[in-house]
N, C-alpha and C positions, 0 to 999 in steps of 0.2 A: 208269430215266430220271427226270430231275428233274421234268419236267412230265408229268402223267398223259396229256395229249393226245398227247404224243410216243410214249409207251409203247403207248397204244391203237392209234394209227395204224400203228406198226411191228409190234407183236406180238399185238394183240388183247387181250381181257380176261383177267383171272386165271382165272376159271372161269365156266361158264354152266349154269343149271338148265333151259334151254329149248332143246334141240337142234332142235325143230321150229319155232322162231321165236316172235315176240311176237304174242300174240292179244289185240287191243285191242278194248275196247268204247268207244263214243263216245255221249255224251248232250249235246244242245244243240239249237238251232234248226236248221232245214234248211240255212240259210246257214252256220252254224257247223260242221255235220257236213261239208258240201261243202268248206269251207276246210281242215278238218283232213285230209281224205283227199287233197286236193291237196298239202298240206304234207308228208304222209308220202311221197307219190310223189316230191316234190322232194328230200327228204333221203335217198332211196335212191341218189341220185347225188351227186357232189361239190358242196359248197357253199363258195364263197369270196367274200370281199369284194373290191371293186375296189382298195381300199387295203390291201395285205397288210402285216401287222406281226406280230412274234413273240408279242405278247400276245393276238392274235386269229388263231390259225392256221386254215387251211382245214379243213373237215370232209370226210373222204374218202368219205362215204356210209355209211349205217347198217350194211349187211352187211359192208362192207369193214372197218369199225372193230370191230364187236361179233361178227362171225362167225356171225350168225344172221339169217334173213330177217324182214322186217316188211312184210307186204302192205299196200298202200294202202287196200284195201277192208276196213273194220272187220268183225270177227267178229260183233258185235252193235251195233245202233244204237237209240237211243231219242230220238224227236223231241219237242221241247218246242214247242208252238204259240206263235208270237209274241203272239197275242191273249191267251192264258192268262197269259203272262208279264207283259204290260202291265197286266192286271187286278190282279195282286198287287204289282207292282214300284213303282207310283206311289201307294201308300197313304200317308196322313199318319202313321199309327202305325208307328214304326220296328220295334217288336217283331213286329207282325203282318206287316209287309212282308218282313223277313228270313226269318222262320219259314216263311211260305207260299211264298216264292221257293225256299228250300232244299227245302221239301216237294215241289215240282214235280220237282226233279232227283233227290232221294233215292228217291221212289216210282217214278220211271221206272227207276232202277238196280235197285231191289229187285224190281220186277216181272219183269225179265229174269233176275235172280239166282235167283229162286225158281221161275220157271216154265219157263225154257229149259234144255235139257240141256247145250248148249255154252256154257260160262261163260268170259268174258274173264279174262285174267290181271290186267289193270289197266284201270280206267275213266278215260278222259279226259273231263273235264267242261269243255266249251267254252262259255264265257259271253260274251255281248255286253258291251261295256265299261260299259254302263249298270248292269249287275248289280254290278260292283265299285264304281261311283260311288255307288249308292244303298243298298247293303247293307253299310254300315260304321257303327260306333257313333255318329258325329256327323253322318251324312249327312242332308241335307234335300232333299226333292223340290221343284222349282220350282213356283210357284203355278199356272202355266198347265198343268202336267201332273198335279198332285196331286189326289187325290180322297179322300173320307173313308172310313176303314176302319170295319168293323162294330163297334159298341160293345156289348159283352155285359153290362156291369155298370153303366155310368153314361153320361150324355150327353156329358160332356166327356172329352177325351183324357187329361188329367191325373188325373182321378178314376178313370177306367176302369183306367189303369195302376196306380194305388195299390191299388185293390181286388184286382186280379189278382195283384199281388205278395204281398198279404196272404194270399191263398189258398195260396201256396206253403208257408207255415209253418203255416197253420191251415186245412186243407182243408175244403171244404163237404161236407155230407151228400149233396148232389146231384152225381152223377158228371159230368153235362153241364157244370156250372159249373167243376169241376176241369179238365175237358178244355179248356174255353174259356180257362182261365188258363195252359195249357201253353206257349204262345209266350213268355210273360214269364219263364219259368224258364231261358231260353237267352240267352247274350250275343248282341248284334246284330252278328254278323260272319259273312258268307256262308261263307268258307273254313273257319273254325274250327268253325262249327256243322255244316257238311257232314261234316267229318272226325269230329267227336264222335258224330254220329248214325249213322255207319257203322262205328264201332269194334266193337260187339258182333257185327256180321255179318262182320268181318274182310275188308273190301273195300278194296283199295288204289286210291287215286284220284290224279289229277294235274289241278289246275285250270289252265286256259289261257284267256287272253282271245283273242277273235277277232282283234283288232288285232295281237297278237303273232305269230300264224302267217300273217296276211295278207301280211306283208312278205317272206315267203320264197317263191321261185318267181316266176312272172310277176307283174309289179308295175305298178301305175298310177302316175301322176305324184305323187299325194298321198303315197304311201309314200316315194318318193325324196326329196321335199321335206322330209319329217320326219326324214330321216337314218336310217330304219329299215334301209336296205341295209347300213349299217356293222355291224349286229348280227346279220346272217343266220347266219353261221357259229357265233357264240356261242350263239344260240338253239338251233341244231341240236345243238351239243355238250351244252348244259345239259339240254334235254328228253330227248334220247336216253339220256344217262347215267342220269338218275333213273328213266326207264322201264325200262332194263335192270336197275337195282338193285331196283326194286319187282317186277320179274318173278321175282326170286330169285337173280340172278347177282351176282357180285362183280366190279366193273370193275377194281379194282387192290388191292394190299396194300402198306402202307407199310413200307419197309425200316427195320429197326432196332427195331421194336416187339418187346419181349422176350416170350418164351414164358412162360406161367404167370402173366401179369400182367393184371389187369382194372382198368379205369378207370371210376369212377362219378361222374357229375355230378349234383348235387342241383338239383332244379327246384322253385321256389316261385312261387305266384301268388296275390295277394290276391283273395278272392271278395267283391267289393264289393256284390253283389246279395243277400248272405246276411242283411243287416240287422245284422251284428256287425262292429265296426270292425277287429278283429284276426283275423278268419276268413281262412284261406288253404288252398289245395290244395297238396299236396306230392307230388312224384314224383321219379324218378331215371332217368337214362340210363346204361346200362352198355355199354361198348365193350370188345371182346376183342382179343387179338393178331391174330385172324383178320380183324378189321374188322367183324364182326357187331355189331349194336346192338339193344338191348332197352330198352323203357320200362316202369317199374314204377310203379304208382299207390300212393302211401302213404295214410295216414289223413288225412282232412280234420280241421282243428282250429284252435285259436287260436294259430297259430305266429308271427304278426306282432307285434312289439313296437313300439308307437307312439312310445315314448321314444327308442329307438335306431334305429328304422326298419330293423330287421334281423329275419330269420326264424330261428327255432330250434325244433327238435323236442324233444319229451319223450324221456326215456330209452327208454320202451317203444316209441314210434313209430320212433325211430332204429334200435332193434334189429330191429323187424319189417321195416323197409324194406331194411336191409342183409341180413337173413336171406333175403329173397326173391331178392336178387341172387346171394348165395352158392349158393342152391339151383339157380337157373337156370344158373349157371356150371358147377356140378358135373354137371348133366344133360348138358352138352355135352362134358365132359372125364372120362368114365369114373368119375363119382362122386368126383372129386378136387377139393378147393377150390383157389382160386388161391394161389400162393406170396406174391403181393403184391397188395394192393388199395389203389389211390390214390383217395381221395375228394376231388373238386374242388368247391369252393363259392366264393361271392362274399363271404362273411364268415367270420371265425374261428369255429370250432366251440366251443360252451361245454362245460362239464364233463358235463352230463347227456347231451348228444348223443354226446360221445366215449365215455362209459361204455356207452351203448347200442350204438354201433358195435362196441366190443370184446366186448360180450356176445354179439354175433351171429356171431363168428368163433372158430375154434379156434386153438390155438397154432401150427398149420401156416401160418397166414396173417399176414403183416406188414401192418398197416393204417397208412396214412399220410394225414394230413389236409393238403390244400393249398388255400390261399386264392389266388384269381386275380382281380385287379381291373384294369380299365382305368385307366391312369395319365394324369391330365389336366394335371398341373403340371410334370412333369419332361420336358424335351425336350433332345435332343442335336443340335448342328449340326456339319457338317463344313466344313473350309476349301475343299472342292471344290464344283463345281456340283451334284453328285449327293448325295442324302440318304444317311443311314447304311444299311448293308447289312442286309437281312432276315436274321434268325438271329443277329445280334450280341447279346451279353449283357453286362451290368454286374453282377458278383457282389458284393454288399455284404458278406455274411458267409456262414456255413455254412447258414443257413436262409432267406436273403432275397436276391432278385436282380430285376433288370429285364431283360426279354427283348423285343427288337424283332421281332415277328412280321410287321410290315409294314416295307417299306423298299426300297431299290434291289435289284432282282433281276437278276443278270447274264443268266440264261437269257432273260428277257423284254426285256432291254436298256432297262428303264424302271422307274420306281416307279409302280405303279397306284394313285395317290392324288392328292389335291388340296392337302394341307396337310403340314406337317412331321410325319413319322412319330412316333407316340406308342408307348411301350413298354407291355407289360402288367406289372403289379406282382405278383410271385410270392413267396409265403411258405409255408414248411413250418411250419404252426402246430401240428400234432399228430403224434406219432410220429417216426420217424427214417428219413432217406434222404439220399442224396448229392444235393446241390443241382444239380450238373451233369447227373445222370441225370434229375432232374425237369424241367430245362430242355429237354433233348433230347426227352423224352416229350411235353411240351407243344407243342414245335415240330412234332413228327411228327403230333400229333393235329390240327393245323391243315390237314392234307392228307387228312383222312378224310371230307370232305363229299361224299357221293355224290348229294346233291340238286342239285348243279351240277357243272360240270367246269372247274376253273381251277387255276392253279398252287398256290394255298394261300389260306387265310383268315387273318383277323387274330386270331381267337380259336380255341381248341381246340374240337373237336366236342362235348366234354363240356358246354360252356357255350354254344356257338354258338346252339343252338336252344332254350335254356332258356325264353325268353319265349314262343316259338311253341308249344312243348309245354305249357307252363303255361296258355296261353290255351285250348288244346283241353281240358285237364283241368278248367278252371273254366267252360267254356262251358255245361256242364250236368253236375253231379256224377253219376258212374256208380259205383254200389256194387260192390265185389268184382270189379273189372276185372282180368282175368288179365294177366301180363306179355305184351306184344305187341311184335313187331318195330318198330323205329324208323320203318320205311317207312309205317306206317299214320298217323303223326302229321304227316309232312312233305309 
């Protein structure tokens, strides 16, 4: 089927690793937990919008779609007291605010994870909207709510932050001072920090705002006035699909992905808190023909070039990163390396990087470097009322083409966008491959996003979540992090 929602409705998922059903854990306020259990009970039944349209098809009910049960009563719950949340959420120090808010949720999850015998498959972190509002990098708490955070090192907020950050690179002889400086080693973002702090325990999470699930099921006039009713079925599709994937199942497999081929998307993120202008974290997302995804953490280093604004690895770091990917691929394929390895990046690979990639593979593997960039200046208009078709390509030459991953979609009978569709600029910059094969692969990879459930994305999955994964990697550097499934980062 063209649309994964059609296939899931008619035939169910590709496979499932949980015949006994989805065992969920829920952490949140008593209100959030109640809303979540009411929402799960609602999506066990069909969900549809009053205004039916092909781009927002009805949701048939979780068990009807995924062929496994999901009880509305959570396997484990962890209650966050609203008073405790308010005490940490309204602090004037953003680092302390985010760190201590995340700490409330992380410790509640870990307490159950370490003490209870029955462990959930996935934890749903249900947050009040205020958590998202105030636990972001530039968030400021209103004066009538704000209160002063504890100052460990200096009386002023600015000096306290400066001293705490200095302790990250030059630790004190006193353990309690280093511990007090811990919140300043993390980026001030609730979701990314939560994911990063649970990586070593391998706990899959899904963050949901209370307002998101409050609009499904019995509604008050406020939800209807905000138009939330229009999104009910889409919310059910999105959250259910990502929950099924994080449970260990595969919702679908894309037709046409060739066997023996692996796709590797390079992930870079500048580490602005390191004190060095060109410091960056590096990682890679590998996707297989089966649809499985893994994330590899590469070496942190001075990968950012301030003159070109590009990221480039050293030869040794490039070799190490690709060697990890090849090793993981072989472990899943009877010790056989991939026949082809396509490495996707947003810049052209330099000579050192390319030599490092080649050093990591044997003669059995054909390595191809592909640069994929959003194209902002080139637009194509049609003489008709509808935009260009999704999937159309303009091939410039044997190594260069433009591909419209967004556009008019006949199955949806619409173009799901607000402006003239822009193509992605695709160039085979290293190695050798058929440009039409590369274009077909990129288009197929736009349909591998299991974190949501839609017809397709505008970018291939190898680069779609590059920023999100990079943010988790630099939230707090974790040494020797093993390859982990994609689901722990999204």
